[in-house]
N, C-alpha and C positions, 0 to 999 in steps of 0.2 A: 741454379735458378735462384735456390734458396739463398744463396750467398748475396745476390741481387736484391731480393726483397728484403734481407735483413740490413741492407744499406741504412745509414742512419737518416737520409733524405726520405726513405720511403718506409720508416717504421711506423708513422702515423698515415699512410695512405693506404686506399682500398688498391685490390688488384686491378680495377678499371683505370683510376689515377695512374697507377705504375704503367701499365699498358700502353696508356696514352701518352705518357712523357716519354717513354722509350722510345716509341713509334717517332715523336717529334725529334730525337736524336738519332732517327735512322737505325733503330736497332729493334729487332722482333725476337723475343724468348719465346714466348706460348701466348694463348688466347687466356683471356681474363677466366674462363670457365676453370681451366687447366692449371692457374697460378690458384684458384680457391680449393682446387682438390688436393694440390700438394700441401697447400697450408694446413688443410683439414686433417690429412694425415699425420701433421707433425701436432696436431691439437692446436693450432693458434688462430682459429677463426672463432673464438668466444665472443660474447658481448663486452665490450671494455668501457661502456658510457655508464653514469651513475643513474639508474635507474629503478624505479621502485618495483618490487617483485609484483606480480598479478596478485590480485586479491580475490578471494571468493568468499561469499555472503551467505549465511545459512538462511535457509527459507523458512519465513516466520510463520510458526503455526500456532493459533490462539482458538481456545474454544470458551464461550461463555454460556452457562445454565442458568442465570438470573442477572436481574438488570444490576448496574453497577459493578459488574466484575471485570467488564474489558471497557475502555473506551477508545474510539479511534478517532483522530482529528486530522486537518488538513486546511490550507488557505488557498483560497480561489479570488482570481482577478475578476473585477468588475469594470466594465468599460463605462467611461462617463462622455457627456456630450463635448468634452475638451478632448481635443485629439493628441494622443500620445499620455495621457493621465488616466490611471486606474486606481480605482479603491480596491481593499482587501476583505475580504470575508473569513473570517474565522469563525470554524465550526467545529465543536466536540460534540461526537455522537456516540450514544450508549448502544454497543455492538448488539445484544440480546434483544433490545425492544426497538431500535433505531430512532428511539427519543432525542432530540436536539438538546442535550444538558446544558450546553453553554454556547453562547455566538455573540461575533460583534462585528460591526463595520468600521474599518479603520482607514485614516488615509496612508498610514505606514505600515510596511511589514516586518517587524522585530521583535527579539525575545522577550523585550520587557513587557509589550503587550501582552504576549503569549503568557509570560508568568503572572501578569493580573488578572488573566481569564481564568485561569487554573487555580491559582489561587482561592477566587471567588468561588469556582463551582465546587471546588472539594469543602469548603466551608459550607456553601449553601446545602448541599447533599449529604452532610455529615459522613463523610468517607473515613472509616478507620484506618489507621497506619497499616500497611503491609497486604489490603485486602484488595486492590485493585490494580490493571494493567493499563496503563496508556500506550497506543499503537501510533506510529506516524511514520512518515517519510523521511528523507535524510536532507531535508531542506535547511537554509540558515538558522531560522528561528528556532527549530526543533533540535538541531544539534549543537546550539550556543552554551556556552559553558554554563550560565546564569540559569538559564533553563533546566540543566539537566541537575545541577546544584540544587534547585527547588524541589523538584522531584524527589531526589535523594533525601532532602530533608523532611518532606511529608511520608516517606516511605511508600513511593508508589512505584512499580517496577515499570521498565520501558521495555518497549518493542520495536523494532526498526525495519521498515521496508528495505529490500534489495535496491539498489541502483537503478533508477531508470526502469521500474518494475511498477506500474500504476496498478497492476492485479493484485498486489501484495497490501492494498488498501481500498478493496472494490466498494465498501458500504459508504465510506465518504465520497468517493469519485461518484457513485450512482446519484446520492442525494444532489451533489453538485449540477449534475445533468437534469434531475427533475426540475431544480430551481429555474434552469435557464431555458427548459422548455415548456415551462408554464405559460398559459394562452395570455397572460395579464403582465407576463415579463417585460419590463421597459426596453431590454436591450442596452440601454445606454441612460446612465443616470446622472441629474443634473448636478448633484452635490452630495455629499455624506449624509446630511439630513435627510434627502429625498431616498436614500438607499435604506437609512435607516428605520424609515416609516414603512416603506414596502417590505422589508424582511420580518418587522415585526407582526404585520398582518400575514406574511407568509408562513411563518413558523406556528403561529396560532393555529393556524388552518392545517399545516402539515402533522403537528402532534395530536390535536384534538379531532379531526375530522376526516384525514385522508386514510381510508381503508387500503393498508398496505398490501400489496401482492404478495410479499415474503412473509407476511404475518397472518396468513389465512384470513385476510381482509379486516382484520382487527386494526385498530389507529397505534399509534406508536404509544401514546398515552394509556391505552386500555392495558397494554403488555407492561409498562414501565410502572405503572401505579397498582397493578394485580386485580385488574377488574375483568378480566378474562373470562373466568369460571362463570360469574353471573350473567355474562352475555352469552355464554355457550347455553346454559339453559334457556334463556329465552330464545336464543336461534334453533334450538332443538326442539322446543315447544311450537314454533311455528312450522317447522319442518314434518313434526308427528302430525300437526293439524292437517297438512296438507296431503300427507300421505294418506291419512284416515280418509281424506273425501276422493282422492284420486290415484290409487294405488298404481292403476295402470300407466301413469306417466312416469313412474320410477321403473324403469327398464332393470336397472341394478339392485332393486330390494329396498328396504328400508334405509332412507338416507340418514347419514350420520355427519354431525358439524365438525368441520375441520378445525383444529387447535394451531396457535404458532408452532413453530419447531420448538423441540426442548432443548437444543443444542444448537448454537449458532456459531461457525467456525469461519477462520480466515486460513486459507489452504489446507483444509482437512485433508488427511490420509485415507487414500481410497481402500476400504476393508476388503474388497475383491482382489487387489492387486496381490500377484503372488510376491513373497519376500525374495531377497537376493538368494539366500541361502536355497531356497526351494526350487528356483530357477536352475541354480547349478545341478542340485539332486536329479530334477527332472531331464537335464540335457543329455542329449547323446556326446559321443566324443569329437564328431565334426563340430558340434555347435559348441562344445566347451573350448577347442582349440581356437575357433573363429573368435571368441571373446577375451581370451587369453595369448595372444602373439608371444614367441620367443621374445625373451628381455634383450635388449640393446646393450653393448657393454658402454660404460661411462657416457650415459647420453649428457649433453650440456641443457479576555472575560466579559460576560457582557458589560458594555460600559456602563459607569456608575450613573446610576439614574435611570438607566434602561429597565423598563418592565420585564420581569421576569415571567416565564412561562407557566401556566397555574394547571393543576389538576383537571380543571374543569368537571368538576362532579355533577352528575345528574341527579 
C-alpha cells in the first residue's frame, strides 16, 4: 500500500483522492482512514502548506494611579443621513479620570489624523517624555508605521489589545456606548459640521457635568483637575448635617462620602486567585495527574480651530 501511495502521481494527493481515483480504475486497496493511519505510522501526515504559526498575544495589564499616566483611544463609526457613508469619531480618554483629553470627528480614518490628534494632545497637556502609556486596539491607524514612529519619537509607551477582544479596551468602548445612548443623540448626522457641533456640546457636558458612576459620582474634570478633595469636604459636610438631624435614617451608622478609586486598571489581576504553584502544592495526586497527562512522543487630534475642553472652574 505504501508503494502505491508513494507513486509520483499520488505524491501530492490526499488519501481520499487516492481512494477515489483507484476506485475509478477498478481497484480497492483500503479505506481512506486506513491509508491515513498507515501514513501516520510512517510520520508522513504533517502539514506541508506554508502557513503562519498560530500566535498568542499577551493580556494587556495597565494601572493608572493619577491623571496622564495611561491614555486609551479608539475610533467609532458615526452613521450619516447618506446611506453607506460614515464619519469617524477619534477619542483619546484618560484612564484614571475618564476625561476626554482629545477628540475629533473626521470623514476619513487614517494614521495621519491620529498623529495630528496625539501630537496636539501631548503638547497641550505638556506630557513629559517617558511618563505616559497609550493603549489601543490593533486597527490600521493604530498599527501604522507613521503613528508608531510618532509615539517612539515622543517617547510614549505603547500597549495593544488582543485581536478581537473588545474587553481589553473597556473604558473607551463604554464611553462610545454612553454617546450613542444619549437621549438627544441624533442617530444619523447630516454632515461632519453637524457631528462636530453635537460632540462639542456632548463632551463639554460629559467632562464637566456628568457624575460618573465609576468615579464615585464625581465628574471626569473633577478627578482630572484635582478638585475631588474640596468636593469631598462639601459633600461630607452635607452628610454630617443630615446625620445630625435624622440619625435614624442612617441604619449603617455615620455616613462617609465615597472617593474615586485610587487605582484604575485594565485587566487587573485577581489578588484572591491562587497562584499556579499554590494550586500544584494543594492538589492531590489524582488532580495533579489530571492536569499533567503523560507526554506524547514527537507530537506534530482635536481639529485645528476646534474649541478645547476647559477645566470649568467654579
